[in-house]
N, C-alpha and C positions, 0 to 999 in steps of 0.2 A: 560356800564362799560367795559373798556379795560382790556383784560386778556392775559395771556401767549398764544402765538400762533396766536394772532390777527395780521392782516396787518394794518399798519397805514400810513398816509400821514403826513409828517412833513412840516409845513409852517414856513418860515423865512421872517419876515417883510411883512407878508400878502400874500406872493407868495408861491406856492408849491415848495418845495426844493428836497425832496426825499421820497421814500417809504422805509419802514422798517418792519421787523417782530419782535414782542415782544418775546424775548427769555426767560427773567426772570424778576420777580418783587419781590425784597427782601427788608425787612425793613432795613433802614439805622440806624446808631448809634443815629442820631438825632430823637427825637420823632416826629411822624406824617410825616416823610419823607421816601422816598423809593428809592432804587437803581433800575433804569429801564435799563435793558440790552437789546439792540436792534441790530439786524442784518440788516445793511443798504444794500438794494438791488441795488447794483451798481457793476460795474466791475472796479477793483477787489472788492470782498465782504469786508465789514468792520464791525467789532463789536464795538459798543460804549456803554458806561454806563453813564447815567445821573442821578443825584440825584434830585428828584422832589417830590412835594406833590401829594397826590392822585387826587386832583382836576385838576392839570396840566396834569396828565396822562390821565384823562378822558375828555380833550378837552378845559379846561380853559386856556386863554392866560397867558403867563409868559414872563419874559425877561431873556436873556442869554447874558452877556456882553453888556447890554443896548439895545440889539436887540429884538423886539417882536417875540415870538415863539408860536406855537400852534401844538398840536398833535391831529389828527383827525382819528378816527377808520374808516377803509374802510369797507363798507358793500356791499356784493356782490349783484348785481342787479338780483338775482334769479327770475325767472318767467317773466322777461321782454320778450316781444314778439320778440325783436331783437335777443337775444341770442338763443332762441328756433329756430327761422327761420334759423339762421346761422348754427346751429348744424344739423338740419334736412336737409338743403341744402347740407352741406358738406358730410353728411352720404349718402344722396341719390345719389350722383354722385361719390362715391368711393374715395372722397378726391381729385379728379382732378379738374382742372379749370372749371368754369361754361361753359356749352355748350350753344351756340346761335342757334343751329339747331332746326328745327321743329321736333316734335315727329315722329319716324320712319325713319328719315334721317340718313344716315351713318355718323359716327363720323370719322373725320380725325385725325391722330396722331398729338400731339403737335409739333410745329416747334422748331427746335434747336435754341438756342440763336445765334446771329450773330457771325461769326468767329469760331464757333464750328462745326467740321466735324462729320461724323458718326463714332462712336467709335466701338471698338472691345471688346467683352466680353472675358476675359481670366479666365479660371477655375484655381483656386488655387490647386485643387486636381490633375490636369494634370501636374502642375509644380512641385508637390512634387516628390522627388527622389524615384524611385521604389526600393524596397528591392531586392538585387541580389539573394537571396536564393530561 
């Protein structure tokens, strides 16, 4: 059952169209219909409200302007080995790019992107005007 706060994937004509977060589900004036308020996760963000039956909110296909639509709740793949490996790998190397060196080998600093020279660190505290008193 889809609830407020859930992440959903909206399909249009059988193809994934956009992700959205359910912001609110409120009864409509028509019996057995609901106003589904969604935050569409795109740039820029967009808030939309659709009037749908509960079955449509929970994944049953419906049409909008003659186009088949479907809302599918996104379920996190918690516990999948891929996610765990990625998190452990990332945490194990301090968030830096993966190292290809053998254990015990010295790590070289990451290379700067092409066209980028060595930069100079400027302290904002040094730039602050000193109080004359």
